[in-house]
C-alpha positions, 0 to 999 in steps of 0.5 A, a space after each residue: 222481426 225483419 231487418 231492412 238491409 238499407 236502413 238498419 231499422 227494425 220493423 215490427 213485421 211479425 206483430 203488424 202482419 199478425 194483426 193484418 192477417 187476423 183482421 183479414 181473416 175475420 173480415 173474410 169469414 164474415 163475408 163468407 157467412 154473409 155469402 151463405 145468405 146472399 146469392 150474389 156473394 160467394 162463400 167458398 173463396 172467402 172461407 178459403 181466404 179466412 183459413 189461409 189468414 188464420 193459419 198465419 195469425 191464429 192457428 187455433 181459429 184455423 183449426 176450428 175451421 178445419 175441424 168444422 163439420 161442413 167446411 172442414 173436409 172441403 178446406 182440408 181437401 183444398 189445402 192438402 191436394 188442391 182438390 174439389 169433391 165431385 158433389 161440390 163441383 157439380 153444385 158449383 157448376 150448376 149454380 154458375 149455369 143457373 146464374 148465367 141463365 138468369 143473366 141472359 134473361 135479365 140483361 138488357 145490354 148485349 155486352 154484359 152477358 159476353 163479359 160475364 160469360 167469359 168470366 163465369 166460363 173461366 171459373 167453370 173451367 177452373 173448377 172442372 179441371 181441379 182433381 177430386 180428393 184422393 182418400 179413403 173410399 169408405 168415407 163419403 164426400 160431404 154434400 156441398 150443396 146442402 146448407 
């Protein structure tokens, strides 16, 4: 428990924060799963957030995510090295480009493609500049585009 210096009152921080992280982890995981089926909702950031929250609230749930056959290697590479596998980069950048092409085709305003282009370009630049995971060369990278 954490003690406030001014009031001297005890705050049940650990219990309250534990529940907050657990709820946020479940909500993030639910949004990540929904993102698999909904094209406008990203999966990766929500699964990363869920893993982060579960690490702080329920290590057994975090271990399940890190041991998952699809998400585990990607989450581990991100947690340990802040790295994105090449196939995941290619998939993400391709989807960003296709999404932007659809926006250009469907948008009626001129400002919307500019704003979204700046946002999506920033995301693409961030993804492209992340390193590739260092690891054993005999272990193939997981295919992030397959579902």
